[in-house]
N, C-alpha and C positions, 0 to 999 in steps of 0.2 A: 653584268655577267660576274664581275668580281664579287659583288654582294651575294649573289646566288651561290657561288663557289664557297664563300666563307660560311654561309648558312649550312651548306652540305657538309663542310668540315666539322662544324659544331655538332650536327646530328650524328655523324660518325663517331665523334669523340664521346658523346653521351651513350650511344649504343655500346661502344667498347666498355665504358665504365659499368653499365648495367650488366652486361654479359659476364664481365670479370668479377662481379660482386663487389664493386667499389662504391656503390650507392648505399645510402642509409635509409631505413624505413621507420616512420613513426606512426602509431595508431592511437587516436584518442577517442574514448567513449564519453561524449558529451551528453547533455540532457536530452537533446532532440536529434542529434546526428552522431553517428560513428564515422570518423573521418580518418583516412589513411593518406600519408604524404610521403613521397619519395624525393630525396634530395641527392644532388650530385656531390662529388668531392669538393666543389666550391661552395657547398651549402645552399645553393639556389634550388628552389622547388622544381622538380622535373615533371611530376605527374601526381594525380590525386584520385581518390575514390571515396564515396560516401554511402552511407546507408541510414535512412531515416527511421527513427523509432520514438516511442513515447512511453513515459512512465504510466503505471496504472494505479488507481486507488482501490486496493483490495482489502476488505474488512477494516477500513480506516487507515491503512498503511500505504504510503507511496512506495512503489516497488517496481522492479523489472525482474522477470523470470530468467533463470540461468539459460534456459533453452533459447530465449530471445537474445541473450548476450552472445551465445555461440553463433546463432544465425546472423546476427548483426556483424560480428567480426568477419565471418566468411563473406557476407555481402559487400562490406567495405573493401576487403582485400581483393575480391574478384573484380570489383569496379576499378580499383587501382591498376590491376594487371591489364585489364581491358584498355585503360587509358594509355598505359605504357605501350601496348601493342599497336594501338591506333596512332600514337605519336611517333614511335621509333621503330616499329616493326620487329621488336624482339620481346621475349618473355623472360622475366627474371626468375632465376632458380635459387639464388642466394644473395646475401647482402653483407656489407661491411659490418653492420651492426643493426640492431632492431630495438625499439623501445615501445612501451605501452604506458599510456596515462589514462586517467578517467576522472570523473567528478569526485571531489574529495569527500572524506568522512563517511558517515553511515556505518552499517553493521552487517557483517557477513560472518556468522558463527558456524564452525564446522565440527563434526565429531571426529573421532580417531580414524575413521575410514574415509574421511574427506567428504562426507555427506552434509549438505546444507541443512541446518536444524530448523530455521525459521526463514520465511521469505526475506530477501534482501531489504533492509530498511535504509532508504536513501537519506541524503542530507536534508531532504525537504520535510521530513517528519519532525514534529515539534512536541512529541509526547514524553520528553525526558526532563521536564521541568524540575521535579523534586530531586532527581539525581544530579542534574547539572548544578543546582543551587547548593546542595550539600557538598559536592566535590569542590566547587569554587571556594566555599568558605573554608574547607579543610586545607586545601592546597595554598590558599592565598594567591590564586591564579585563575583567571577566567576560563571556565569550562563551558563552551557553547552547547546548546541543545543537540546539535548535529554530530558532535564528536563521538567517536566509537566508544570511548570509555564511559561516556554518559549513557549510551545505549546499553552497554553491558551492566552497569550498576543499576539502571532502571529495571532491567530484567531481574536482577538480584532482589531489588526492593519489592517487585511485584511477584516474586517467588514463581517465576515462569518455569515450567517443567523441563525446558530444554537446557537450563543453565548447568546442571550437573554433568551433562554430556559434552560441554564445550571443550574441545581439545586445542582449538586455535580460532582466532578471529582476525579479520583483515578488512581492507577497503576493496572497491571494485577493481582498481588497478592491480592491487596485490593478488586478487583472485585470478585475474586473467594471466598475470605473470606466472603464477604457480602452475596454471594449466599449460602454459607454454614451456616451462623449464623444470617444473617439479620443486622449485625453491620457494620457501616461505620467507620472503624478504620484502623490503619496502624502502623506497627513497626517503631521505630524512624529511623532505618537505611534506610528503603525504603522511609519513609517520607522525609528524607533529600535529596532525589533525586526528590522530588516534589517542595519543597520550602525550603530555607535555615533554618537550625535549630540553635537556640541559645544554645550552650553547657551548659551554666549556668542554663537554665531553663528546658532543655530537650524538648522544644516545639518550634513551629515556631517562628522565630525572630520577635519580636513585632515591632521594628523600621522599618524593611523592609516591614512588612505587611502594616504599615501606609503609607510608601512611595508608595507602589503599589496601595493602595486605592486612593491616590491623583492622581497618574499617570493615572489610568484607568478611573477616574471620568470624564475626558475630553471627552472620547469616550463612556463610559458606566456608566453614573451616577447611583449610588446606588449599583453597583456591589460590593459585600462583599466577597472577596476571602477567608477570614478566615472561613466564613460560608459554603463555598463549599468544603474545604479541609477535609480529614479524620481526626478524632481524633488521636493524637499521643500517642502510648503506648511504654513502654520499656520492654525489655526481662524479662520474668517471670510473667508479669501481666496477669490477666484473660481477654481474648479477646472475650469471649462469649462461647456459647454452640452450638453444632450441632443441628440444627432444624430438624423436620421431613422432610421438603422440602429439606434441605441440604443433609440429609442421602439418600433420594431418588435420588437426583442428582448424588451423588457419587456412589451409589450402587442401580441401578434400580431393582435388584432382591429382595430387601426388607430385606435382612439379616442384614445389618448394622443398629444398633439401634441409635436413637437420644440421645442427652444429653452429648456427649463427650466434654470435655474441649478443647478449641482451644487456642493456644498461639498467640501473635501478628503476623500477616503476615509480611514476610520480603522479601527483594530483594535478588537476587543471590549473590550480593557482600557481604551482611551480613552473609549469610549462608556459604559462602566460608571462611570467617574469623572464624566462629564457627567450621567448619569442619576441620580446621587446628589448632585450639586452639590458634589463633593469635588475641586476643582481648585486650591485655594489651599493654601499651606504649613500643616502641622500637621493637615491633613485626610487621610482615607484611606477606601478602600472595599474591600469584599470581594464578589466575584462568584462565585456557586456555580452550576455547571452540569456539563457533562461533565468539565471541568477546574474547579479552584478556584484563585483567586489573590487576593492582596491588593495594593493600590496605595497607597503612602503618599507624599504630596508633601513633599519635603525642604526644610528651611530652609538646609542647607549640604551640601556633598559628604560622602560617607562617608570615614572615615579609612583604610580598607583595602579590599582586594578580597575578596569573599565569594562562593563558588560558589552559595550559597543565595539570593543577592540579585542581581537583574538591574537595571541602571540604564537606565531608559527615560524618556519624557517625557509630560507631559499634552498634549492636543491644541493647547495654546497654547505648548508648548515648555519648560515648567518641569520640573526634574529630579524623577524619581520613583524610589523603590525598590520593586521588584516582587518579591513572593514567588509564584512560579508553580509550581503542582503539576499534573502531567499528569492525575491521577486525582481526580475530584470525586464527583458523585452517581450515576454510572451503576450502580455495584454496589448502592447503596441502591434505585435504581429496579428493578433486577432482583429484589431480595428483595420489594419491594412487589408486583411481578407474581406472585411465587410465592404470597404471601398472598391476592391477589385470586383466583388459580386455586383455592386451598383453599376460599375462601368460596363460589365457584361450585360446587365439588364437593359442598358441604354443602347446596346448593340455595338459597344466599343471595348471589347475585351482587351485586357492589358496584362503583360507578364508581371509577376510579383515585384521584380526589381524596378519596373517602371512605376508601379503604384507607390512603392516606398520612396522612389526618387521624387515623385510629385508631392507626396506628403512632406518629405523632409525639406524640399525647397520652399514649400508654402510656410513651413515653420519659421523660416528666416524673416518673413513679413509679419509675423505675429507680434503683439505687444510685448515689450520686455518682461512684464510680469504675468503674461498669459491672458491678459484681458479679464481677469477676475474669475477664470475657470480653475477647477481643481481636478486632478486625475490621480487615483490610487490604483496601482498595478498589482494589488495584493490578491493573487490567485491562491497563495498559500500563506501560512502564518509568517509573521515578521518579528523575530526576537528583538531587534534593535528598538522597535517601537512598542514592544510588549504585547504583541498580538499572537495568540495561539492559532488563529484561523484568519483567512483573508476573504475579502469581498471586493472584487473589482468595482470601482465606482468612478463616475464622472459627476462632479457636483458643481453647481453654479448658483449665484444669487440672481435675482431678477434684473439687476442693473449691470450684470456682466455682459461682455460682448462676444456672442457665440458666432464666430466666423471660422472658416476652414483653417486660416492661418493661426488663429489663437488655439483652436482645438489641436492642431498638429504640434504646436510648440508645447502646449500643456501635456500632451502625451509623452513627449520627450523629457520634459521636466519631471513627469511622474516616474520615469525610469531612474532618474538621478536623485529623487527626493530623499529616500532613506540613506543612500550613500553619502549625500551631503551632510546629513545629521551626524553620521559617524566621523566624517572627515573633520568636522568642527571640533570634535573631542580630541582628535589627533593634533589639530592646530593648537588647542589649549595646552597640550603637553610640550609645546615648543619644538615639535619635530619639523626639521627643515627639509624641504623638497625642492630640488633644482628644477626638475621637469617630470611630469607624469606622462608615461607612454600609454596609448590606448590601442586596444585591438579587439577584434570581433566583428561580426557582420554588420553591426550597428554603424560602423565607421566606413563602410564601403562607399556611401554617398559622400563625396568629397566636401569638406568644409562646413557641414551642418551640425551633426551630433558632436563633432570635435569642438566647434566654436561654442556651442551651448554648454558643453561640459566644462570648458575653460572658465566660463562665467559662473557655473555652479560651484566650482571648487576654488575659484579665484587663483588659478595657477596655470602656467603654460601647459598645453596638452600637445604632445607630438604623436603623429601617426606616420608609420612607415609604409613602404610599398607592399609589405607582407602583412598588413593589418588584418586582411580578410582570411589569411591562412590559419591564424590562431594557434591553438595548442598542439595540433598534429605536427605542425612545423617545429614547434618548441621541443616536443619529445624526440623528433627526428634529429634535431641539433644535439640533444643530450645523448642520443645513440651514437652520433658521429664523434662526440667528445669522448665517450667510452672507448670507441674504436681507436681514436688517436692516442689515448692513454695506454691502451693495450699494445699498440704498435711501438710506443716510446719505451715500453718496458719499465723497469725499476730504476732507470738512470735519471729520472726526473726530467725527461725531455719535453713533456707536455706541460703547458702553463696551467695556472689555476683557472677555474671556470670563468670568472669575470674577465680575466685577461684574454682567454681563448675567444670569448664572444666579442670583446672589443677589437682584438687584433685580426681575427680570422673570419668573423661573420659580419660585423657591423662597421668595419673600418671605412668602407666606401658607401655606406647606406645613405640613401636620400630620405630626409625626414621633412614632413610638413608640420610646422609648429604654429599652433594658434595661441596667440597671447589673449588673456582675458580682456574683453572690452568693457569699459566702465558702465555703459548702459546695460549690458547683459548681467554684470555683477550685481548692480543695484536692482534690476528687475527680478533676478532669481532670488535675491535676499528677501524681497517683498513677497514673492511666491512662497518661499520656504516658511515664512512667518505664518502665512495663511494655511499652508500645508500642515504645519504643526498644530495649529488651532483646530483644523478640520479633522484631525485624528479622532476627535470625539464622535464625529459622524461615522467613521469607520468602525469604531468600537460598538456603537449602537447597532450598526448593520450586522455585525457578527453575532450580537446578542439576539437580534430579532429574526434573522433569516438563516 
């Protein structure tokens, strides 16, 4: 009885927090799901909602239509509200703060009337090679293919007719934030994937802005890129308020009230750092989804430019080395779907989580090197390995050992292959990492992907209880942080972001840490050597098919 009474008290406390608008809301537009996460004053997740969507390949461009963005936002928000009502019997009308994040980079150019000039070009497009190479050489700073400035300059090089009409450009998170608030701003982490940031100023690099102005002047005199970019904000700053139009966009029922504080919009890389509490130097995290990337907060700048490493920032503006791989778990998902169909054909249908669990557990029994199998998860091009297009492949020699265990382990190794190549470059720079934190759905099956990842990068990998919550929880935490800063006012009552996370969010967090096992380290090293040599097969496949 006492336990039931305590649970009832907990529910009443949550109900009161929701009704009083003391909960914070985060919404993240990922590659395959738009997820909303509601957290309480103690930062624990209270409810969630999601909406599935997929990018489209239209005229050779990976894109999402803006109508699909709007419908997805509304679907995820409606699902969240329904979850709140089902759990707590109340319907939220306002929040302590709200935040939006989305997949980083890409290109959304608008004219002076706010009309999108060309379809959204996502991070997945690899058509900006000449622009990225020229800008990297000019700046002495790696400019990846997916960065917004590479897309803009490639459009200039190609003399695209929309360029003279560009009045602003932004990322997906920046677009949604402007639709909700009317403000053309961006969190520094996401902004660092548009144009290089100077860590000393926390703003776009002035020297590089001037270099770009001179470069573009030959083809587009008068083009002022600084005037087109969003204003840069750091974590905790006031990024505007939810307008009546924004409230109606998110909640067409009219229940949601305008006036909610919004934190700076961020990219999924930044929210991954926040969701794992890895925003201080010598910490890092790995996020696994449609893409997979590692973020390592640096103690000092790198000694040289590496095309495998992107220099971005934390949401607080600290320098980060990013290993970004275009291809993550999508091919593994596809194979899990095939095995699920096979089970159904045998008259033994299984839920997707059960199929994944069976595959992952089988992987633990696989040979440390994958038994001679190779898996390439390249649905799209992969800049780190120099591929403009991808061809998913499973490759084996006649003497390899094709078993379920080896196949499952190899598919997981395939997710980590390109990432490991980039991490080795980082290791060569002498960058020290105390622990890597991992998050994303790949780590929901306890002890499998985490253990194999520790072997792949030869470093401890920690997974928390919220590993499956991902970036939606991360942006909700950034929203709560902005709310705390606003409540503290200008008297400096709120700590810096790293201290806020350490003291108020993760102080009592329970972590499962997997140390690298010698057998896994050696096995993956052998696999990676075979993987690197086998890239010739991948290149031949892209040329032939």
